[in-house]
N, C-alpha and C positions, 0 to 999 in steps of 0.2 A: 150401335155393339150390344149383343144380350149376354149377362152378366153372369159367367158359369162361376158357379160355388164348388159341381161336385162331379168331379170326371166316374167316367163307367168305360172298363179294359174288358175287356173279352177275347177267342181266341175262337176259331170257326174253324169247320173244313177238317182236312188232313196237317198233321202234324210238320212241322219244321223245327230243325236242330234252331238253334237261336231267340226261339219266342221265348222264353222264361226274360233271357237279358232283353226285349223289346217292354216285356209286361215289366220288366223291373226299372228300365228306362222313363217311362209310362210314371208308374207312379210313385218314385220319387222326383220327379220333373214335378208332376202335379202338385205334391206337400212342398218344394222348394217355393211355386210360386200359392202357400198357405190356401191349396183350395182341397176339398177332398175327393177320396176314391173309393171305388168302391168297386168288387170284383167280380163277375158274372162267373159261375160256372157254367162251361156244358155249351158256351157259346149263343147263341139265340134260343135253344132248346130249355139254357137254363135263367131267359127275362118269359118267358111263358109257366117254368116252373117254380120262378121265382127263389131263385140258388142265388142268392146275393150275400155280399158281407164286405162288411167293415176291411180297407188296406189299410197300414202303415208301411212305415219304412222296414221294422225290422220281417213286415210280409217276405219281402223278396230278396232276405238275409241269403246266402248261399244258392242260387239260383240260379246266376247267369253259367255258371261250366255244368247244368247238366240238359239236358235232350228231353224232346217230348214238352208237354206244358202244365204247368202246377195248376195250371185251369180248367185243365182238361179241355175234352173239344168234342163235339158231335153234329151228325149233319138230322136239319128239322124240318121235317116236310110243313107239319103248320103254322109252320113260318111263312109258309109261299100264300098261306090264306090271310085274307082282309081281317077275321075273326080272328089266328092267331098273331096278326103282327098287334090288333086291338087290343087283345091281354098283354102283352108282350110291352107296349106305353104305356097300358095303366101301373103294370109293376114297377119298367122303369123311374117313370113318375112318384108313384109309394116312394121310392129310397131315396127319389131326392137328386136323380141324375139328369146332369143340364144338359150333357155335352157326350159324345161316348165315342172310345179308340179301341176299332175292329182289328184286329190281325190277323189272317190268309187267306184266302186264294180269292179267285174272280166270282164263285157262289158266293163268299163274304161281303165281298165286294156290290156285288148284287142286291141283294137282300139286303145290304146299309144305303144302298142307295134311294129304294126303292121306302123303308124304314122315316131315313130321315124327311124323303120330301111328305110322304105322308101325318105329317105330328111334324114337319120342321123343328125337329130337333139336332142339334150341327154333330156331326161326324166326320172322324178323319178317321182314313184307313191306312194299315201297313201291311206291306206283299210281304206275306209268310208261306211260300210253298217250295220245294228241291225241284221242283219243274223247272223254273224262270222262263215263267211262262206270261209273266202280267206287262199288261205296257206302262206306257210312263213311267219306267225302270231299268239301268241297264241290269239290277239283278235285284235275286229278291231273297228274302232270309231263309235261308238251309242252304241252299245251291252249291257254296263253298263248302260246309260239310259233305253233303253228299255226293260231290263227285269224288273228295277225297278216300272218301270211301270206296266207291268204287274201286279208284285205278287203285287204293291197296287189296283189294279183290283179282281183280287183273295180274298183277304182282305174282299174287297169291299161286295164280292158278295158272299162269304161267308158266309158271318151275315143275306143276304135274306135265303142263301140256308136251314141255319139253323132252321132259325122260321117257312119255310115250311115245313118242309121236303121234300126238292127237290136233285132231282140230276140234278146237271148244267153240261152243255159240254162247255167248252172253248177255243174257238179257236184263236192260233195265230200261227202269222206270223212264216214261213220257210218251204219254197217251195223243196227246196232239203236239210236242213240242220233243224234238230230237239234241235239246240245250249239252242233255247230260251223257246223252252217246255222240254224239259230236267231240266232246270235250277231254274225255271220263279213255274218250278210245284213240283222240291225238297220242295225248300225256301217257297213256297207256300203251304207244306202240302195236296197235291192233292194226293188222292183216285190211282188214276190210271195216264200214259202218253202213247200218240201213237206217235208214232214220222215215220219221211221219211224212216230211214235208218234197221226201225226195224218191221217186221209182225205182229201182233197183230189180230188174228180174234177173230170174235164179239163175238164169242162163249165161248173163252179166258176171253174179257172183261165180259163176263156177270159172268163166271165163280167167278171173282175176287169181283166184284158188289155182287154176292150174298153172296160174304166169309164176306164184310164188311159189310152189312145187317146184317147176323145173329150173328154180334157184337151188335145188336141195335143202328148202328149208323142213327144218326139222319137226316146226310144230309155226299152228298158225292160231288164230284168237281172232274171228267177227261176232263186233259189237251188235246186239239188235235194242232200239227201241223198241219197247212192248207195243207201241202206235203201228209200226211198222206193216206196209198194204201186203205184203206176204203172211202175214197171221201170229207172228211172235216167232221164238228164237225158234221151239218143239218144232213147227212148223218146218223153217228154213232149212233145220238140220236135215230133218229126214227126205225133203226133195234133193237137196244136194246128195246127200248120199247115196240115191236112186242113181244119181249120172256119178258120182264122181266117191269111188271109194276108193281112196291112196290113203287116205290120214284116216286111223281109230276113231268114228267122231260123240263128241259128249255134248252138253246142254247142263247150263248154269243159271238158272233163275236165282238172280237180287234180291227179285220182291223186295219188303217193305222193311227189311233191313236196312236198304239207304236211306230212308225217314231216320234209322234211332243212332243215337252215340254222341257225344258231350259233339257241343258245337265248335268250331274250328272257332279262331282267333280272329281272322276275317269278318265272319256271320256274327260275333262279337259284341264288336262294334259299330258292327255294320246294322245289326238289328238294336243294339246301344244308341248310337245317330239318329234313329227312324223314330225310335219312342218319345227320345229329347224335342226333336222336329215337330213330328204329331201333336204332340204337350202343345207345344208352344204356337202353331198354327191357327189349334182353335184357338188359343186366349188373344190373339188377334183380329180375330175373326172369320177366319178361312172356314170356311164346312165344305159335306159334297165334295172331296178330292182325296186323291193317295197321295201318302207321302215316297218318294225315289230317287233314287242314286244318277246323275248324268258325270261321266267320271271322276270328280273327287266330290263334284257339291251335290246337296242338298236342295231337291225340287220338287214342287206339287202341281197335280194335273185332276182337275175337274175330274170327277168319277165316269161323268155320263161322254165325259171323250175316252176315257179311256177302256172304258166297255164296251165301246163302237167301234175301236178298232181292233177287231177279229184277229186280225193277219201276220201275224208274225211270224219276221221272215229271218231266215240264219246266216249268221257271218260264212258272208261266202268266199270270200280266204279262205279263213279254214276249211271248208268244206276240201276246195284246192290244196291247201294244207295235207288234208289227212291221203287225199290219193295219190299225192307225190312220195309223203314220205315211207307208204305201204309200196313202195317201187325195190 
């Protein structure tokens, strides 16, 4: 087992509420085990640019409640080249880093797996993305907070929709995954939910809305995941309005506000558990794996296995529930 004296920690890709809680847990767990910690600004770009610094316990004071990431994040095209990764490794080794904790999504995981194999450096990944679209875990850091943000927006939009007899199309994040759309749609009482994983024809949607109108609904809300095959909320709203002009039609695209804000209690606890587990797994000799939660238990999944399973399936019970609740 390789001796680890210094752990490097970084965030990469899209930010997610709870990343700071994970950073805090990594730093303090490593220090508790008499290991030094190096923070790396701007993810893989920071490795190449050598923007690294020593972290102490006070470095992560009063960050558990903050959204975003104090280590910043970036997408790094140079790291995708062998030359870029070689430069990154030179800087990592010069900083005395023996192991890495990477917090991010599938792009972050892919980079960590390649980097670890090329230079034989231990790495443990923590899933941080609001989309909840990673294998090896039931939940990702930031997903719960994003859901709560969307539900709050739906509740507010419904107030104005009901006041004006309006049909609102609300677009939420989810290029490849409909998790936010499905769960927030159910919690927000949406009349229809369009998902990337499901083909819903415009005619089928109009039939659903007409059925609701027949029951004298004064307003309606349709949740559209940004990756829905009909082309997003603006396109869906336009096509529906051409054939179904019963309601005044409006569109709200929630966009990046779904990534912001203070993390929920659930995300803070999940991120803390994952950060703690990541360090302990590295110290046990585990590497090239991702931390996850199954039920209430922390688990690890080899990165190669997690990255090879591309097809994530929605909970079909929730899909059926969404249809029935919209009746």
